[in-house]
C-alpha positions in Angstrom: 79.4 178.0 71.2 76.7 179.9 70.1 73.2 179.1 71.4 74.5 177.5 74.4 73.3 179.3 77.6 73.1 178.0 80.7 69.6 177.4 82.8 70.5 178.4 85.9 73.1 179.9 88.3 73.4 178.7 91.7 75.1 180.1 95.4 75.6 178.1 98.6 77.8 178.2 101.5 81.1 176.2 101.4 82.9 174.7 104.3 85.5 172.9 104.2 87.6 170.9 106.9 91.0 168.8 106.7 90.8 166.0 109.2 94.3 165.1 109.9 93.5 161.6 111.3 92.1 160.1 107.9 93.4 162.7 105.6 90.4 163.0 104.0 88.9 166.5 102.8 85.3 167.7 103.4 83.7 170.1 102.4 80.0 171.2 103.5 77.8 172.6 101.1 74.4 174.6 103.1 72.1 177.4 101.6 71.8 175.9 97.9 69.5 178.2 95.4 69.2 179.2 92.4 69.8 183.1 91.9 69.6 183.3 88.3 67.3 181.7 85.6 67.3 181.5 82.2 64.1 182.8 81.0 63.5 179.8 78.0 64.1 177.1 80.8 60.2 178.4 82.3 61.8 177.8 86.1 61.4 181.5 86.5 59.9 180.7 90.1 63.0 179.2 91.5 64.8 182.1 91.8 65.7 182.6 94.8 64.0 179.2 96.4 67.2 177.5 98.7 66.3 174.0 98.8 66.3 172.6 102.8 69.4 169.9 102.0 73.1 170.1 103.0 75.6 168.2 100.9 79.2 167.0 102.2 81.5 165.7 100.0 84.5 163.3 101.4 87.7 163.1 99.7 90.4 161.0 100.4 91.6 157.5 100.3 89.8 155.7 102.8 86.6 154.2 101.4 84.9 154.3 105.1 83.8 158.0 106.6 86.5 160.0 108.9 85.4 158.9 112.9 82.4 161.3 113.7 80.8 161.5 110.4 79.1 158.3 110.6 76.5 159.9 113.1 75.2 161.7 109.7 73.0 158.3 109.2 71.0 159.6 112.6 70.1 162.9 110.8 69.0 160.7 107.3 71.9 160.7 105.6 72.8 158.7 102.6 75.6 158.1 100.6 75.7 158.6 96.5 75.7 161.4 93.4 74.1 164.4 93.9 73.4 167.2 91.8 72.8 170.4 93.4 71.2 171.6 89.9 68.8 168.9 89.4 67.6 169.0 93.3 66.8 173.1 92.7 64.7 172.2 89.3 62.9 169.3 91.3 61.9 171.5 94.1 60.7 174.3 91.8 58.6 171.1 90.4 57.2 170.2 93.5 
Protein backbone atom coordinates (compact mmCIF):
# COMPACT_ATOMS: atom_id res chain seq x y z
CA UNK A 1 0.00 0.00 0.00
CA UNK A 2 1.00 3.62 -0.44
CA UNK A 3 3.22 4.88 2.36
CA UNK A 4 4.80 1.50 3.10
CA UNK A 5 8.44 0.87 2.29
CA UNK A 6 11.05 -1.65 3.46
CA UNK A 7 13.45 -0.44 6.11
CA UNK A 8 16.24 -2.91 5.29
CA UNK A 9 17.20 -5.22 2.48
CA UNK A 10 19.37 -8.07 3.65
CA UNK A 11 21.66 -10.46 1.85
CA UNK A 12 23.11 -13.70 3.13
CA UNK A 13 24.62 -16.94 1.90
CA UNK A 14 22.44 -20.03 2.36
CA UNK A 15 23.52 -23.64 2.17
CA UNK A 16 20.82 -26.33 2.25
CA UNK A 17 21.31 -29.94 3.23
CA UNK A 18 18.96 -32.88 3.53
CA UNK A 19 19.73 -35.45 6.26
CA UNK A 20 18.36 -38.77 4.99
CA UNK A 21 18.74 -40.49 8.38
CA UNK A 22 16.31 -38.10 10.09
CA UNK A 23 14.54 -36.66 7.02
CA UNK A 24 15.42 -33.20 8.36
CA UNK A 25 15.94 -30.26 6.02
CA UNK A 26 18.76 -28.01 7.21
CA UNK A 27 19.69 -24.48 6.19
CA UNK A 28 22.83 -22.59 7.20
CA UNK A 29 22.73 -18.81 6.73
CA UNK A 30 26.03 -16.89 6.97
CA UNK A 31 27.34 -13.50 5.86
CA UNK A 32 24.11 -11.81 7.00
CA UNK A 33 24.26 -8.10 6.20
CA UNK A 34 21.96 -5.23 5.27
CA UNK A 35 22.88 -3.88 1.84
CA UNK A 36 20.20 -1.23 1.54
CA UNK A 37 18.83 0.88 4.36
CA UNK A 38 15.95 3.30 3.90
CA UNK A 39 17.09 6.88 4.57
CA UNK A 40 14.03 7.61 6.70
CA UNK A 41 15.21 5.06 9.31
CA UNK A 42 18.37 6.95 10.29
CA UNK A 43 20.28 3.65 10.16
CA UNK A 44 22.38 4.37 7.07
CA UNK A 45 25.54 3.26 8.88
CA UNK A 46 24.18 -0.30 8.93
CA UNK A 47 24.66 -0.79 5.19
CA UNK A 48 27.35 -3.37 4.52
CA UNK A 49 27.95 -4.21 8.20
CA UNK A 50 27.65 -7.99 8.46
CA UNK A 51 26.68 -9.49 11.79
CA UNK A 52 28.94 -12.12 13.35
CA UNK A 53 26.20 -14.75 13.53
CA UNK A 54 25.30 -17.88 11.62
CA UNK A 55 21.76 -19.24 11.63
CA UNK A 56 21.02 -22.95 11.42
CA UNK A 57 17.43 -23.83 10.66
CA UNK A 58 16.22 -27.39 11.06
CA UNK A 59 12.86 -28.43 9.63
CA UNK A 60 11.35 -31.83 10.06
CA UNK A 61 9.01 -33.92 12.17
CA UNK A 62 11.50 -34.75 14.95
CA UNK A 63 11.86 -32.47 17.96
CA UNK A 64 15.50 -33.46 18.45
CA UNK A 65 18.38 -32.31 16.29
CA UNK A 66 19.79 -34.80 13.78
CA UNK A 67 22.87 -36.75 14.93
CA UNK A 68 25.95 -34.55 14.73
CA UNK A 69 24.16 -31.25 15.28
CA UNK A 70 24.07 -31.35 19.09
CA UNK A 71 27.80 -30.45 18.79
CA UNK A 72 26.55 -26.93 17.96
CA UNK A 73 26.02 -26.43 21.70
CA UNK A 74 29.80 -26.37 22.14
CA UNK A 75 29.90 -23.41 19.74
CA UNK A 76 27.43 -21.44 21.84
CA UNK A 77 24.35 -22.21 19.75
CA UNK A 78 20.94 -21.80 21.30
CA UNK A 79 17.50 -22.93 20.22
CA UNK A 80 14.89 -20.32 19.56
CA UNK A 81 13.49 -17.91 17.07
CA UNK A 82 15.86 -15.44 15.47
CA UNK A 83 15.20 -12.34 13.39
CA UNK A 84 17.96 -11.48 10.96
CA UNK A 85 16.45 -8.00 10.59
CA UNK A 86 16.36 -7.29 14.31
CA UNK A 87 19.89 -8.63 14.75
CA UNK A 88 21.19 -6.28 12.04
CA UNK A 89 19.45 -3.30 13.63
CA UNK A 90 20.79 -4.15 17.11
CA UNK A 91 24.28 -4.62 15.64
CA UNK A 92 24.04 -1.13 14.14
CA UNK A 93 23.07 0.45 17.44
CA UNK A 94 25.94 -1.10 19.39
